[in-house]
N, C-alpha and C positions, 0 to 999 in steps of 0.2 A: 436168330435159332430156335426152333419150336422146342418148347418143353415138353416133354413128355412125364408119364407119372406110374410110380410102382408101389406095390403093394409092399408094408414094412413086413411081412410076412412070407413072401416071394413068391407067392402065386398069382398074381398080375403083373405085367409090365405090359410099356410102350402104348400108355391109354393114354389117350389125348383127355386135356382140360375137359371139355363140354362130358366127356365119356366119366371120368373121375365125378364130374357133380353130380351128372345123374346118378350115380352109384350110390355114392353117399361113403358105404363101408365097400372093405375090397370082398371078393368071393368066399377071401379065406378068415374071413375075419380079422383081417390088418388094415392099417391108415393109407389112403393115398399120399405121396411125396413128391417133391420133382422130385428128376434125375439129377438137378444140380438146382443151387439155390440161385437164381440169375444175380448177375451186379449192377448199378446205376450206371451208366455210361456217360460220360460227362462232367460237369460240374453241378455240384449240388446249389451252388449260389446262384446257378440261372433258375430256377424255380422258385426262388421265395416270393415272387410275386402272384405265385397261380394261384388259382381258386381250389377249393376242395377237390373240385370235382375233376380239375386237371390234374393234379398229382395224383389221384385215383385214377386215372386213366394211363400215367405215366408208370404206375408199379403194376395196376392189372394185365395191361398187356404183355407184359415180361413174361408172367404167369399163363394167361390165359392164350395162349399164340395161334389157336384153332378158331380165335372170335378173329370176325372181322374190324377193322375200327369203328365202321357204323353200329354194328351190332354191340360192341363193348359200349361205346360211348349212350348211346340209346337205355341199354340198363343203367348205366351211369347216373344219367339223368333224368329217369323215372326214380330212382332211388332215393338220388338228393336233392332232396325239393323243397316246398313248403312243408311238407311234413316234418322238418325239422325248426326248429320254432328262432333260430339264429342263421343269417346268410353266412356267417365262418362253419358252420356245420358243428366244428369242435374249438369254441373260445378254452382259452387258458386263462386262469385267473393266477394272478402272486399273493400270498398268504406266508406272511410269517417265514418270508426264504423261501418258500418252496413254488416250484409252478404246478397246479395243478388243473391236469387236462382235460375239461368237463365234456362227458361221450356220453351223457345224458341229456342231449338236446332232442332227441329224435320220437317219434309217437309213444314209444310205451317207458320212456323218463327211464331206461338202463343202456347199457354200452351196448348191448345185445343187438339194439336198433343199428349199429353202424354197419353191421355184417346182413343183417337180416332185412332190410332194408330192401337190400341188393339182389340175396339168392334166388327169390321168387323169380326175377328178372334172368338172371342167369340159367338159371334150370328150364325156364317156359321157351327161351332161347335155345337151351341144348337139346332139348326133344326134340324141336325142328331140324335142328341141323342133323338130328341121329336119325330121322325120320321116323320115333317114336309114337306111338299109336295108343298105348295103352294111356290110361290115368296116373296120374304120378301121385301115390299115397305117402307123405311127408309122416313118419314116422317119431317123435321124438320124445325125449325125457327131458325133465328141465327141474331144476333147482328153485325157481322164481320165476327167473328174467328170460331163459331161453322160451318158455313157452310162450307168454303174451307176445315176443316180438316175433315169433313165428308163424304165431295165431293171424297177427294184425297183418303180416306181410302176402301171408298166401289164401287169408280170409277173401271169398270169392274170384281167386284166379281160376281161369278156365280149365279145364284138363288136369285139376289138381284136387287133393283132399288132405286136410291134416289131422291128425292124430296128437293127441298132448297126454303122456303121463307126469300126474305129478304124486310129491309124498303129500297126503291127507296129512293137515296136520303139524307139516314143514316147512310151510311159507310163510312169510307176513299177511296180513289181513288183504291189505290191499294189492299184494301180488295176485294170492286167490280169488279176486274180487274182479282182477283185470283180465283172469281168464275166464272165469264162469260166467260173464256177461259178453264174453267175446260175438259178435253176429257172424252170419254166413252160414249156409246149410252144409256147407265142403267142410266144416270145421266141427271136433268131438275133443272134450276135454275130460278127463278121468282122474279121480285123485285114488289111490293105491295106498293101503294099509300098510307101509313098509318107507323105507328112506327112499332119497335119492337113487342111492346105489343101486338096491332094490329095483328103481323102476327104469335106471342105464340098462342092467344087467338083462333085465327083461327086453327091453331094446334090441340090444345088443344079438339074445338069443331069437329072436323072430329074425333077424337080418340073417341069423346062420341058419336058418329053418327051409334047406333048399324041398323039402315037401310043400311047405306054405307056397314057398314064392312060384314052384310050380301049378298049385292050385289058383294063386291069384293070375297068374299067368292068364291060365284056363278063363279065368272071368276077367279078363282085359282091364287088370289092376299090374302096375309092380311099385316096391317099394323105392323110398331115398330118406336122405336125412338129413333134418336141419341143424342138427346140434353140431359143435365145433369140429365131431369128428368128419364131417364135411369139407372139401380142401376148398369148396365156395364158401363156407365160413371164414376158417382162417385167413385167406390172402385178403379178403377187405379189411381188415383188420391192421394187417403189416403199415396200410396207409397212414394211420393217424399219427404214427410213432414219426413216420416221415414228414408229414405236414408241423407236428410238434417241433420236430429241429428245425425245418425250415420257417417257422414263426417267431423260434428265437434267434433266429438271425434277421430275420424282417425287423424285429423290435429292438436289434442292435444287443440283445444279453449276451451272445456268443456272437464269435466269428467263428468262419466257415474251416474247420478241421477241429475244433475245440472240442473236449468230449465231454458226455450229459450222462449222467445216470439215471436211469428209469427202475419206479417202483410199482408192482403190479399187485394187487392183491387179488390171488388165485386162488381154484380151488380144482378147476378140470384141466389147468394149466394152457390152454388154448391161448389166451391173452398174453402171455410173457411169453409164448413160443412164438407169436406173432412181432415181436418186438426183436427176438433173438435173430428172425429171418431178417428183421431190417438190419439190423448190426453187419449182417451176414453180407446183406445188398451192397454197405458201404455208408450205412448213416453210423457216424464217431457216437456211439453207443459202448460207456465203460463198461458198468457195471449193472448186471440187471437183478433187481432184487426182490425176490419172492416173497412174499406177504401172507402168511396165513394167520386162521385164528386157532381156536382151543384144540379143531380137529387138523392139528400139525404136521400130518401123513409128509409134506411136501419138504417142510423143514427139516425134519430127521433125516429125511431121506438125502439134502443136501448137506447134512452133519454128516453123516454116515456112511453113505454109499450102499446102504439098505432101504430099501422100499418094504412097509409092512403096515397091510391095512387092517392085520389082526389087531383090533383095540378097541374101544367105547367109542359109538358114534354121538356125538355132541351135537346139540341142538342148541344154535348160536343166535345172536341180534343180527348175525351176517348170514343169511340164511344158503345167500347164492355160492357160498363156500363150503357150505358143511356137506363136504365130498370126501370121501377115503378111494376111490380108485380114479385118479387123475389121469382119463385117457389118452388127452394129447400129451403124456410124457412119453409116450411108447416113440413118437415120433422122433423127440432128442435121443430117445434111449437107441433107435435103431440108426443115428447119426454115430454118435459115439461110439458104436460097436463096430464102426468103418461100414455102415449101411451093406451088413450081413444080417441076411435075412432069417438065415439056421439059429446065430446065436440071440436075435430079437425073440426069435418064437420059442426060445427055451425061458427065456426070464417071461415072457407072459401065459407060458404055459404054466410054470413056476407060481405065478400072481394067480392065477384060477385054482389052481389045484392046492396050494401050502398057504396063499395068501400073503406071500412073502419072496422077492427077489434082492440079490446084493450083484451089483455091480464089480466089473474088476478096479487095481488099482488103474491102470493104464486109462479107462472109462471117466474113473473118478478124476484123473486131472486133468480132462478136457470141459472139466465144470469148472475151472478157477473165474470164469465171467460171471457166475452167480453167486448170491449171497442170500440166504434164506435168514428169516425173522417170524415169531408169530407174536400175538397180541391176546392177550387175555379178553375175559369179558370185561372186566373191572377196566382193564388199562383202553381197552376202547372207548368207552364211555366216557372215561377221565380226559379223554385225547381230544372227544367232540364238546365239551363244555370249556375245556382251557384253550382251545384255538379261536372258539366264539366269542369269550371273554376277552383276548386277546386280539381280535381284529373282526369282530362283528360277519365272520365267513362261517356258514354253516354247512358240517359235509355231513353227510350218512355213514353207516358202521360200517362199511366195506371200505371205503375209504378211509376211515377213521383207522382202521387196521393197517394198511398201508402207511401212512401216518406214523404211526407206533414205532412200527418196524422200521421209518426211515428215521429214527429220533434215535431207537436202541443202534442203529447201524454208525449213526454218526457220535454218537458218543463212545463207539468202539473203536472206529477208526482215523477220525477226524477229515473225514475224504470231504473237502469242499467243494468237488465238481456240483455243477448247475444241476440240479434234479427235478425231473419231471413224475410228480405223480399221479398216474391212471385213476380218473375220480371214474367210477363204474357206474353209479347209481345216483339219482336225484334224492337229497333228504328226506323230500315228500312221499317215496315209496316206504319210508322207514319211521314216518312219523313219530310212532309212540315210541320207538327207541332213542331216538334222536332227540326229543323233545323229552324227557326222562333224563338221559342224561345231563340235560341244559339244567334242570330243575324238575325234582319231584313232584310239585304240587300240580303239574299237568295231568299226572295218572289217572285222575277220577272223571276226565272227559273221555268220550266217544272216538271212533275212530276218526270219524271226518270233523269231529268239535275239534280233534288236536290237527287234523289239516287248517284248518281255520288261522289256528292259533300259531300255527308253524309259522306262517306266509306273514306275519306281522314280526314274530321274532327274527326271522332271515332277511324281513323286509322283501322279500321274493314273493311275486304273484303266483297264485296257484295253478299247476301246469294243467293245460287241457285234458291231457291223460288221466288226469282225478276226475276234473269237471265230469267228465263223460262219464264215470262209473258211478258219482252220486246217487244218481237215484235210478239207475240202468237193472232191469230186467235180470234174474236169474236164468240163463238159458240151457244151462249145464251142469245137471244134479247128482251125476256119475261117480260110484264107488266102487272099488272092486278089490280081491286079493292080488298080491303080485303073480298068482299062481293062474290067473285067469284074463290076463292080458292077451293072449293070443283070441281066447273068445269075445272079448269085449270088441278088438280091430273086427273079428266076423260080422259082430251083431254089428256094427256100425255102418260096414259096408254093405250087409244085406246079403252076404252068402255064405 
């Protein structure tokens, strides 16, 4: 059955997967969602010996139904190859009774590689399928990880350009250096004076600027997005939750049909939404545990049913979660309000105009499979140290937020269901915060010295992604005000 896509705000429907991937954001500002979540047919146990690439095909073919088998396999094989430092693609490590799903073995050592390795291939294939002649301009806001992963994916890809906006002084030194050293004449990186929400809002406003879109069309360009608002980002993330369940079966940690819980550190809500989609496809996931840092807007939402972004924005040691507007939550809101675009649009207008919306009691009842929690900076650091001292396993700050939240969930519920924690970044990406958590004596070292020390402490080789940027020249040294983002786009495109 062909899966078609509609906007969460009602302005577009009957859109094919390739069209949705190309557009990124719907013309009415909504997000594309499948008209139904497809269910996995047959027995999951038949897949337990499948490679990651085979599982990816089985899942993606259900959503990207206008791609041929050859087209989709070509995208998958080009994405999940030697760019990853392990043939498993996403290995799982057991530590202190929990399964850490390591999503950071790609080119930029963060989970965004899982989707952004394939998105350029999905997009260029989609352009050919739809006879697009324009150059595609990828416009992205990043809280740290999406930016580099998107840059690495699209760099030097013919027929594309990519512009990344990030909050200046709002990402880790390693994250920033990964972005500003990016090669490729089709890449452009800009720091903005503001936070991630400012960057994300600016990008959304550019997408919604019809006059600008017409001007770009005239000049031979069209916008698309590499953020998780693009359905081409979300669907590949479903795969690793399915693969994790299969791995647990293969290792005889669980039997077919046994429930698991999943804990996801999340800011923009895309990663945990992918787990929700996996559950609705038939993967036996019981609880979806949403882990927040001090910017606990999602925790408060799941506790109260009220989404309120009117609060102090906190800069934390887990910057990829320093977000107050969780864009992908709109897809869940749309679903729990009965796929009603009018109701959903009212919520989103309220968020835009007042910074707040409250869902109904009936909608709140549909969120019982979600649990929320948050971790303070002190708790996050304490968990990194405790886990290391107990097991020798070193986790990054975002993963530590999830581990703290799981500990609190376990203490509160006593729920001993086998649990997978999405480990979203390598500790090397946040070396200073990780090392300082283990022992403050390392604080006097510079960033690269800390990386060397972390390698010894964790007994893990320094990833290639870090080695590559050690002496790499700065290629992007651009900063602008949030009000100047449109002009920065025009300047790069020379229009």
